[in-house]
KOLPAGU-720082 format. One line per 3 residues: their letters; for each residue z, y, x of C-alpha. Coordinates in steps of 0.001 Angstrom, whole numbers, padded with zeros to 6 digits, m for minus. Layout:
BEGIN
A) Z Y X ~ ...
# end
This chain:
BEGIN
MGG) 146926 101884 099402 ~ 144373 099746 097554 ~ 140738 099597 098668
MRA) 139552 101201 095415 ~ 141924 104138 095841 ~ 141107 104543 099547
ARL) 137389 104712 098715 ~ 138108 107264 095960 ~ 140173 109481 098296
IKM) 137383 109435 100913 ~ 134854 110354 098215 ~ 137124 113209 097075
VLL) 137284 114639 100617 ~ 133494 114320 101035 ~ 132942 116094 097683
LQS) 135255 118948 098708 ~ 133496 119184 102090 ~ 130139 119644 100368
RPA) 131192 122531 098056 ~ 133316 125676 098394 ~ 135682 124561 095585
MTA) 135827 122178 092618 ~ 137899 122226 089437 ~ 140124 119279 088500
AEL) 137721 118562 085603 ~ 134674 118484 087948 ~ 136449 116159 090376
AGE) 137639 113927 087510 ~ 134030 113673 086259 ~ 132588 112825 089695
LEV) 135342 110309 090523 ~ 135493 108836 086988 ~ 139282 109224 086701
SER) 141650 111452 084700 ~ 142632 114970 085795 ~ 146194 113706 086241
TVT) 144898 111147 088782 ~ 142989 113931 090592 ~ 146244 115902 090882
RDA) 148076 112842 092278 ~ 145210 112074 094710 ~ 145129 115688 095968
QAL) 148877 115507 096603 ~ 148482 112174 098449 ~ 145751 113666 100673
SEA) 147902 116712 101395 ~ 150837 114474 102382 ~ 148472 112478 104645
GVP) 147561 115662 106556 ~ 144244 116545 104864 ~ 144510 120287 104071
VYA) 143637 120212 100360 ~ 144569 123552 098799 ~ 145148 123923 095036
DRG) 144127 127318 093625 ~ 146378 128262 090712 ~ 145293 130287 087711
RNG) 142724 130010 084941 ~ 139741 129321 087254 ~ 141836 127261 089604
GYR) 140648 124163 091403 ~ 140730 122455 094760 ~ 139235 123316 098143
LVG) 139599 122309 101755 ~ 141170 124846 104095 ~ 139154 126280 107004
GYR) 136096 124043 107313 ~ 138082 120821 107651 ~ 135904 117786 108492
TRL) 137118 114238 108022 ~ 136436 111325 110304 ~ 134859 108586 108173
TGL) 137715 106175 108799 ~ 137128 104307 105533 ~ 133746 102926 106670
ARG) 133615 099257 107585 ~ 131223 098217 110381 ~ 128771 096653 107908
EAE) 128747 099847 105839 ~ 128152 102017 108917 ~ 125272 099802 110053
ALF) 123734 099804 106562 ~ 123857 103618 106632 ~ 121586 103638 109695
LSG) 119149 101188 108091 ~ 118269 103493 105201 ~ 114825 105053 105495
VPG) 111641 103818 107120 ~ 111242 105639 110472 ~ 107449 105961 110096
ALR) 107782 107210 106528 ~ 110326 109869 107526 ~ 108003 110979 110328
DMG) 105006 111187 107933 ~ 106993 113375 105526 ~ 108059 115678 108354
LDD) 111692 114592 108025 ~ 112289 112714 111275 ~ 114052 115690 112930
AAS) 116360 116071 109925 ~ 117018 112322 109872 ~ 117901 112167 113565
AAR) 120161 115239 113216 ~ 121903 113584 110257 ~ 122342 110347 112220
LKV) 123901 112332 115101 ~ 126334 114071 112760 ~ 127347 110829 111055
SAA) 127752 109161 114466 ~ 130055 111992 115524 ~ 132178 111537 112400
LLP) 132531 107764 112834 ~ 135490 106166 114537 ~ 134862 105363 118241
SLR) 134796 101626 117435 ~ 131798 102167 115121 ~ 129782 104544 117326
DAS) 127303 101805 118291 ~ 126478 101017 114631 ~ 123223 102976 114916
DSA) 122036 101068 118021 ~ 123147 097756 116584 ~ 121146 098267 113364
VRR) 117989 099516 115143 ~ 118055 096601 117603 ~ 118172 094050 114780
FHL) 116023 095476 111946 ~ 112749 097354 111777 ~ 110799 097923 108567
DAP) 107009 098179 109003 ~ 105695 099150 105567 ~ 101875 099055 105915
GWF) 099876 095822 105593 ~ 098194 094080 108527 ~ 094806 094938 110018
HEP) 094535 098563 109031 ~ 096132 101664 110461 ~ 096875 103898 107470
AVP) 096007 107568 107873 ~ 098825 109983 107080 ~ 097704 112314 104255
ELL) 097499 115857 105625 ~ 099290 117350 102607 ~ 102154 114818 102547
PAV) 104795 117104 104183 ~ 104076 119849 101609 ~ 104260 117363 098732
AGA) 107496 115858 100128 ~ 108984 119345 100453 ~ 108272 120042 096778
VWA) 109828 116693 095791 ~ 113019 117448 097729 ~ 113346 121001 096410
DRL) 112373 120262 092742 ~ 109612 122879 093007 ~ 106413 122977 090963
LYV) 103319 121880 092858 ~ 099867 123388 092183 ~ 097175 120895 093217
RYG) 093475 120081 093214 ~ 092794 116369 092920 ~ 089670 114262 093443
KGE) 088197 111280 095327 ~ 085603 113286 097298 ~ 085175 116819 098576
ADA) 082658 117552 095785 ~ 085198 116491 093120 ~ 087778 118800 094660
ESS) 085511 121841 094599 ~ 084768 121396 090903 ~ 088264 120333 089832
PEF) 090570 123082 088509 ~ 094022 123698 089997 ~ 096819 122289 087829
ALS) 100615 122185 087936 ~ 102747 119095 088560 ~ 106500 118502 088453
PYG) 106786 116187 091496 ~ 109531 113625 090798 ~ 109213 111108 093608
LVL) 107141 109577 096412 ~ 106391 105875 096805 ~ 105007 104229 099969
KAG) 103217 101014 098962 ~ 101417 098909 101600 ~ 100743 101976 103762
VWY) 099494 104173 100893 ~ 101504 107167 099624 ~ 101735 107817 095864
LCA) 103318 110727 093991 ~ 105000 110074 090631 ~ 104798 113379 088783
CSR) 104938 114921 085331 ~ 102031 116938 083977 ~ 102117 118411 080457
GEF) 104988 116143 079440 ~ 103353 112925 080703 ~ 104386 110960 083799
RVY) 101510 109770 085976 ~ 100845 108368 089456 ~ 098640 110202 091988
RVE) 097386 109030 095404 ~ 098557 111673 097888 ~ 095428 111238 100063
RFR) 093328 112441 097091 ~ 095042 115833 096906 ~ 092478 118337 098225
AAR) 094880 121267 097952 ~ 098638 121455 097347 ~ 100541 124714 096952
VSE) 104341 124622 096652 ~ 105538 127193 094104 ~ 108736 129222 094325
EMF) 109296 128204 090704 ~ 111579 125213 090161 ~ 111251 122582 087441
VRD) 114159 121045 085530 ~ 114360 117380 086465 ~ 114780 114872 083624
ESF) 117868 113041 084910 ~ 117006 109934 082885 ~ 113801 109385 084930
DLP) 114139 106144 086922 ~ 111691 106168 089857 ~ 111905 102453 090865
GFW) 111685 101349 087204 ~ 108749 103675 086461 ~ 106870 102534 089586
EEQ) 107378 098840 088800 ~ 106105 099332 085250 ~ 103056 101335 086408
AER) 102201 098876 089200 ~ 102382 095935 086779 ~ 100230 097770 084214
FAR) 097678 098662 086913 ~ 097495 095063 088169 ~ 096993 093859 084574
SLL) 094261 096447 083893 ~ 092188 094964 086733 ~ 092116 091455 085205
RTE) 089110 091809 082910 ~ 087602 088303 082854 ~ 088795 084650 082783
AVL) 088197 081560 084895 ~ 088931 077954 083912 ~ 090168 075962 086904
RLT) 091095 072318 087560 ~ 093661 072113 090352 ~ 095273 069426 092500
PEG) 099095 069662 092879 ~ 098471 071411 096228 ~ 096065 073810 094488
VRL) 098760 074652 091900 ~ 101205 075382 094735 ~ 098737 077652 096577
LPH) 097239 079501 093585 ~ 099982 082217 093236 ~ 099236 083271 096850
HLD) 095576 083953 095994 ~ 095572 085334 092432 ~ 097892 087722 090553
RAA) 101273 085973 090659 ~ 102427 087031 087165 ~ 099101 086012 085592
VGE) 099261 082582 087285 ~ 102856 082140 086067 ~ 101834 082805 082464
ALQ) 098795 080495 082770 ~ 101018 077674 084083 ~ 103393 078083 081126
AAG) 100462 077807 078703 ~ 098897 074786 080479 ~ 099017 071233 079129
EPD) 099887 068076 081069 ~ 098069 067003 084285 ~ 095232 064426 083862
GQG) 095251 060846 085179 ~ 094473 062090 088717 ~ 097390 064567 088580
RLT) 095041 067562 088245 ~ 095976 070478 085999 ~ 093499 072604 084000
LTV) 094335 076324 083746 ~ 092739 079414 082199 ~ 093546 082359 084471
PVE) 092633 086064 084116 ~ 090723 087377 087158 ~ 089355 090763 088193
SEE) 085667 089730 088275 ~ 083498 086744 089274 ~ 082865 088388 092646
VAY) 086586 088837 093372 ~ 087513 085390 091957 ~ 084914 083771 094249
AQL) 086438 085446 097312 ~ 090014 084624 096219 ~ 089423 080967 095289
LPL) 087026 079894 098064 ~ 089874 079475 100629 ~ 091415 076792 098330
GPE) 088425 074535 099086 ~ 088665 071095 097464 ~ 092075 071899 095893
VEV) 090321 073828 093078 ~ 087338 073025 090861 ~ 085852 075897 088841
LAP) 084947 074697 085346 ~ 083932 078070 083842 ~ 082273 080518 083669
PSL) 079072 078540 084486 ~ 077729 081266 086814 ~ 080929 081128 088932
RLR) 080824 077312 088982 ~ 077209 077535 090205 ~ 078254 079826 093073
FAR) 080874 077278 094172 ~ 078336 074408 093863 ~ 075918 076309 096133
AAT) 078695 077081 098628 ~ 079713 073385 098649 ~ 076078 072294 099262
AMS) 075699 074813 102094 ~ 079025 073695 103642 ~ 078026 070058 103346
ALY) 074695 070766 105089 ~ 076532 072593 107889 ~ 079147 069926 108515
G) 077054 066916 107413
# end
């Protein structure tokens, strides 16, 4: 039996385990094969001892007899270990899902072959994902479990939103279709649709969140990772409101992407001319503000010279004088 077919047969059993019955057409659609192939596969499973029962008649289909559960014999060790890597433990805990996750891991462990039972331990011993940044302990938003529950159940969410308590009191309640949660550098964001427009909301700014019994119809074409990437890039760009002209040593060019917006530096490098006789390159780079640029560029020390704007250059000149006086 080929690997492709073995994987398909396992998927067929798992599909039948998850539903009371499925028609040949439904199975063919899920497995991306013809109905004739579904019939052959069902027969092969039956011959292999998996109790697949074919209901005859107009509404006929396939089902598994008497709560049959397969052992996941088709899983390779690497696949089993990868299964236990999915999900950030802290994130699952914050969403109130750690009990469900541990129960699921127990059930999958029970279904694995004895030789793969240690896959969970082996993955946890070797990999741990710590999502927040250094030096700050992110607070878990109080309303996160409610928001996560609405996301999982495709239920409308009625919220009040605002930066401060005063904002929340004056802000009206409005409805959101909550599509997905994103954890970025320790901060939780909700990607949701309101009045036909997709937007991003910081979960910590929800002052009230009420999960409705009413469900929303999810737009299946919505791509959460793609939407987030696009929004994050647009947000980063929107912050870059001013420009700085810099003259950099080769070392300064190497370090610059670690201090300023990486994409903006990349574009500035493409637009730059040739280095001068001392090997120094002049760049025009978008920055958030003079204040922020000063803080970002100061660690580069003598590897960067600020040519413009004049007020920013003056700040660096004063810093250099003060440093020189200190270190003499």
